[in-house]
N, C-alpha and C positions, 0 to 999 in steps of 0.2 A: 442789271437793275436789282433783281431780288437777290441775292447771295453776296453782292458786293456792297461795301460801305461807301457812300458818297463822301467826297472830300469835305464838303461844307455841312454835312448832316450833324446835328447836335446829338450827343450821347446822353441818354436819359438813364440815370442810375438813382436808385433810392438809397439814401444813407440816413440812418437814425441820427448820427452825429451832425450831419448837415441840416436835417430837419430841426433838431434841437437848437442849433445855433441860429437858424432863421427865426424860430419862434421866440427864443429868449434873448438872443443877442450875445450869448456866452457859449464858449466851447465846453464840451463834456470833459470833465476831469477823469483821470484814470480810475480813481476810487468809485466814481459814479458808474463807469462802464462795468467795473467788476461787480458792484452791487446789482446792476441790471442783469448781468449774466447769471448770477447766483439766484436771483428772484425768478428768472425765466426757467432755470433748471428745477427749482422747487415747484413752480406751477406745473411744468410738464410731468413731474413725478406724481403730484396729487391727481392730475388729470388721468394718468395711466392707471393709478390704483383705483380710481373711481370707475373707470371704464371696465377694468378687469374684475370688479366685484361680481359675485354671484347674486343675482336678483331673483328671489323666489317669492311668488305670490302665495298667500296664506289665507285660509278661511275656515270657519266652522259655523254651523247653524244650530241654534237652540231649538229643541223640540219638546213636546209635551210628553209626560209619562215619567216612570221611574226606572232607572237602570237601562234605558234604551241607548244603543250606540249603533249608528249607521256608518259603515266604513267605506271610504272612496279609495279604490286601489291604485289611483294614479301615482306616477313617480315624477311627474313634471312639476308638481307644486306641493306645498305643505297643506293639503286639504285634509282636515281632521274629520270631515263628514258631518253627521248629525249626532248631537249629544243631548241627552236629557239632563236636567238640573242634577248636580251632585255626581256626575260621571266625569271621567277623564280619558284622554286618548294620547298615545305616544307615537310620534313619527321620528325617524332618524335621517340624518344627512351625513354622508361620509365625505370628509375633507382630506385630501392627500397632497403630499408634496413630492413631486417627481423632478423638482428643480435642484440645482447644485448648492443653493444657499437656503438658510432657514427663513421661514415666514412668520410674521406676527399675525395671528388670526384674531379678528374682532367681528362680532356679530351685533347688528343693530336691528331692532324690530320697530315697525311703524304701523299706524292704523289702529282701528278699534279692537283688533285682536291682540295687540301688544301687551295689554294688561292681563290677558288670560293665559298667555304662553310663558312657560318657565323653561330655561335652558340649563342643561347639566354642566356646561363648561363654556367660558367665554374669556377673551383676552389672554391668549396663551401662545407659546412659541411652538411651531411645527418644524422639526428638523428634516433635512433631506431624507427621502425614503420612508418617512413616517406617515401614518394615516390615523385619523381620529374620527370617531363616530359621535356626532352631536345629537343629543336627544332633546327633542322639543315636546314638552308635555303641556297639553291644554286641559284645564279644569273648568267645567261649566258651573259657575256659582249659582246658588239658590235664587239670586236676584236677577238672573238673566231673563231677558224679554223673550217670550216664546215666538218662534218663527223668525227671529231676527238673525240675519247673517252678519257675523263679525268677520271683518276682512282686513287685510293689510299686506305688507311686504316684509321680507327678511333679507337683509343685505349681509353677505359674508365677504369681508374684506381680507385679502391675503397680501400683506405688505412685506416686501423684501426687507430682511433684517440682517445684512452682512455683519459679521463680527460677533454674532450672538451664539 
């Protein structure tokens, strides 16, 4: 019963071509199949790159006073600590390529901290075996609201770039 196929049992198989023909009344052309496969590969590539991105939380708090800097020693996030107006803080992130092909590295900043953070280098090629230190500098402007926490995220995308 379980392991054997009944002689009269229907076979249920899902086929995109059959589904398409049933919905539209037309068969899929060869060019439509090729376009579908190419789009699927592009989607999977973008999905992989997005999942593989380094997602780092980032924050800084504006404090009262002159020249005051409170440093948070954490290495899990880009926490710039507490800064008084007119001061700045630098944090670094090391990006390395231990893969056999070069990577195109792109950094995107989001959130309320994104306007306060400046990056020393963005949108570059990282060759196999190379390493690059990215410096994130946060400057607390004179217009910053005291005791406000500016936060956001930094996304570091490493996109495979064969042939570069």
